N, C-alpha and C positions, 0 to 999 in steps of 0.2 A: 594468429591474428583473428579477431572477431569480425563478423559481418559488418558491424557498425564501423570499425576501424578501416576495413577495406573500402566501404562506401565513402567514408570521410576523405580518404586519400584521393579517390576519383573525383569527388565533388570539388575538393580543394584545388586539384590540378586544373579543372575546368574553370574555376573562379580566377585562378592566376592567369588564364588565357583570355580573360575578359568577358566570360559568359555571364550575363546579368542575373539569370535565375540562380545559378550556382553561387554567385557572389552574395546574393541576398540570403540564401540558405546558410552559407558559412558564417555570415555576419550574425545571424540569429543564434546559431548553434555555439558560436565561440564563447558565449558567456555561461554556457552550461558547465557546472563544476566537473561533470563526468565526460566532457567532450574529449574525443580522441586527440592525440597530439597534432595530427594533420589539420584539425579544425580549430586549433587555438591560434588566434591572431591578436595583435595588440589593438588598443582602442583607436589609434590613428587609422590603421588599416581597416578596422571595422567600420568606422565612420565613412571612410572613402568608398568602401564597397556598398554601403547603404545609399549614399548620396548618388552613386553612379547608377544603381539598379532600381531604386524605388519607383521612379516614374514608369519604367518599363513594366514593373510588376503591377502597378496600379492600372496601367492600360490593359494588361492581360485580364485583370479582374473586372474592371468596369466596362470595357468594350467587348471583350471576348467571353466574359462570364466564366473565366478559368477558375475552377474550384481550388486548385493548389495555390494559385495566387491569392485568392481570398483567405485561405488558411494561413499563408505566410504573413499577410497583412494583419490578420487577427492576432497573431503572436506578437508582432512588433508593437501594435497599438493596444493590446489587451482589450480588444473590441468584440463583445459578444454578438453583435449584429453581423459582423464579418464572419465570425466563426459559424453562425447559423447558416449563412449563405454558402459557406464552404461545405457544410454538412449536407445541405439540401442539394448541392451540386455533386454529392457523393464522393467527396474526398475522404479516403479511408480514415486518416488521422482525425479529421474534423468530425466525422460521424461518431467515432468513439469518444472524443472529447466532449462534444455537444451532448450526446446521450448521457454521459456520466454526470456532467454538470446539471442537467435537467433532473436526472434521477436523484442526485444529492439534494436538490432543491426541495423535493417532496418530503425529505426528513427534517428540513430545517426551517421551512416557512409555515408557521402556524396559521396563516391566513387562508391557506388552501383548503378547499372543501374535499370531501372524499371523492366526489366525482372528478374534480380537477386532478387530484393525485392519480386516479386511475388513468385518466387521459394522458398525463405526462409520462407515466410509467410505460404505457403501451407505445407511445411515440418513441421513447428511449429504446425500448426493446426492438422496435422496427429499425432504428438506426444500427444497432448492434448486429441485427440479422443481415442487413445489407452489407455491412463490413465483412461478416463471416462468409457471405455468399461470394465475396471476392477473395476468399481463402486467407483472410487476415487473422493472425493469431490472437490479437487483442480483441477483435470482434467475437471470435469464438469464446474467449475467456469471459468477456462481458455478458455474452448470451448465456453462458453456463451459469454465471452468478444469478441471472434473472430466472432461469429454470430452477435453480436450487432454492431461491428465496420467494418465488412467485411474484417477481416484479414485472408487471405488464403482461404476464402470461401465466398459465396454470403451472403450479409446481410439478416438476417432472424430473425425478432423480436420474432416470436413465438418459434423458436428453442432456442433463447437466454433465453427467459422466462422459457422454460422447463428445460434448463441446470441449470439456477440459482435456480430453484425450487428444483431440486435434491440436489444441493450443500447446499442450505439453510436447507433442511430437515435433512441433515447430520451435521448441526451445523456450517456451513461456514459463518462467520460474514460479509464478503464483499458481498457475494451473498444475504444475508438478506437485506443489505442496497440497493443493486441494485433492488431487488424485491419491496422494498418500493418506489423506483423511478417509477417503472412500474405502481403501483397503484396510486401514486400521480399525474402522468401525463396522466393516462389513455392509456398506451401503451399496446396493445394486450388485456388487461383486462379492464373492466369497471372502470372508475375513482372512487376511494374509499379512501378518506383521512384518515378515521379511520383505515383501514387496512394498509395503508402506514405508519401511525404513529406507529402501532404495530411492523411492520418490522424494522423501524428505531430504536425503543426502544430495540428490541431484539439484533440488531447489536451493539448498544451503550452499552448494558449490558455486551457484550463480549469484550468491549474495542476498537471497531473499530472507528477510528477518524472521518470518514465520516458518520457513523451511529450516532455518538455523535453530529456532526454538523447538520445533517438533522433532528434529533429529537429535537435539540435546536431550529431550525427554525420553526418546527411544533408547538412547545410550544409558541414561540414568535408571530406567526401568528394566533394561535388558529385553526390550520388545523388538524382536526381529534382528537384533544385533547383540553382540556380547556386552554385558553390563560394564560400563566404564565411567565412573564418576568424574575422573579427571578430564576426559574428553568431553563429557557432558557440560562441565563447567566452562570449557573453552567456547563451546557453541552458544551457551547462555550469554557469555560475555560479548561475543560477536553481535548477537541479536540485541542485547541491552544497549550496546553503543549506538545502535540504530534507533534507540528510544522506543523499543517494543516493551510496553508495560509488563506483560506477562513474563517476558524474559528477565526483566529487572527483578521481578519477584522471585523467579526461580534462582537467579544468581544470588540474591540476598539470602535465600534459604540455604544455599550451598555454603555461604560464608558463616551463617548462624550455626550450622551443624558441623561444619568442617568436612563437608563431603566433596572431594575432588579438589579442594583448595584448603589452604591453612585456615583454621577457624579464626574469624575476626568479627566479633559482634559489632564493633563500631562501623565497619564497612557494611555489615548486614543492615544496620539501621539506616545508613546513608542510602543504600539501594532500595530499601523498603519505602523510604520517604519519596524517592524519585518515582517509584512505581505508583505509590498512593496518590501523589500529586498529578499523575497522568491518568488517574481514574480507575486503577486496578483494585477491585473490591477485596480480593484475597490479600493484597499487600496492605490495605487499610487495616484489616483484622490483624495481620502479622505485626504491623507497626504498633497497633494498640497493645498487643501482648508484650512487645519489647519495652514500651513506655511504662507499663505496669510493673515490670520486673527491673527496670533500670538497666537494661542490657547495654553492654558497651560503655558503661559508665555514664549514660545519659541520666538526667534528673527524672525521678519518678513523678508522674503527674496524672493522677486518676481522672481528673477532669478532661485533660487532653486525650487520654486513652478512650474515654467514653465518647468524646466528639468524633474520633476516628471510627469507632464502632457504629455510630449513627450514620456517618458518611458511607460506610460499607453497605449498610442496609439500603441507603438511598441509591447507591450505585447499582444495586441489584434490583432496583425498580420499586422500592417501598415509597409510595407517595407520601405517606404520613411522615416518614423520616426526612424526605426532601422539604416538606412544608415546615417542619420544625426548624431545620437548619436555616431556611430563608427568613422565617419569622424572628429568629433570634440573632440574625445578622451574621451568620456563618456561611462560608463558601461551601460548595458541594464537594470540593476536593482540594 
């Protein structure tokens, strides 16, 4: 039984005894598709729990300044002001959530100046650092991403590695996958494909789509593990079903070439289209090649093939290709 399941059983039992905080938590968690069995309650019980506990949670937040209460209210109401108050009150989950939301904003808001972006990134990093100081795995993972990419702090591969190591030791699947990349590429540590494969496998076993993709690639290439196209295709499929564009492309190639699966050009084209529509530049090029050849019995269409080739260039950062697509009324993917 996982720690999440164990915790859910305890909280659910306390909720059944009438404890308001636990009732509110169970009511919020119950709609999560991945909620443990103990946390699953019907809509009638959910409403009952919320109605019974909401005033108590509001009082904790407004009168006591309780950061957990603000965080729970922010979830129920999808309220960013409440989330910010919870983060400023140093609730661990809120610090990670608020920091991530603000960091994401710097990539999507064209109105922000360079100075604004720098300030937001530094504040986000500060939230992650505070969460990490409380030994939170997500805080360490987020801090590692900042060190790796230079978000709000100077790039530092060694600090990124150390941050991911702590998170991975605590069972963080994304951190495990990232550590696999360090050992695969020889960043900070000596290159070791066998160790990389072990980290990818651990991440994959926890259901991380990039862990599944990278372990599949290790199997396909025979990097750190014995080459096995059939097993590789299984991992590509697991990741592709989670809508990982690169995994969709890898799976499509397996079907196109008949590597690890029975050759099926029609299925290959289907997966190339899905990956291309999700923004995978390699899949756009592969789809264009299939359209030129009429692979899988699809109609040959040189114009559509050219369109996908232009989209592939745009996806790789070619500003002229992006401009041409927009000017001619075409979508970027």
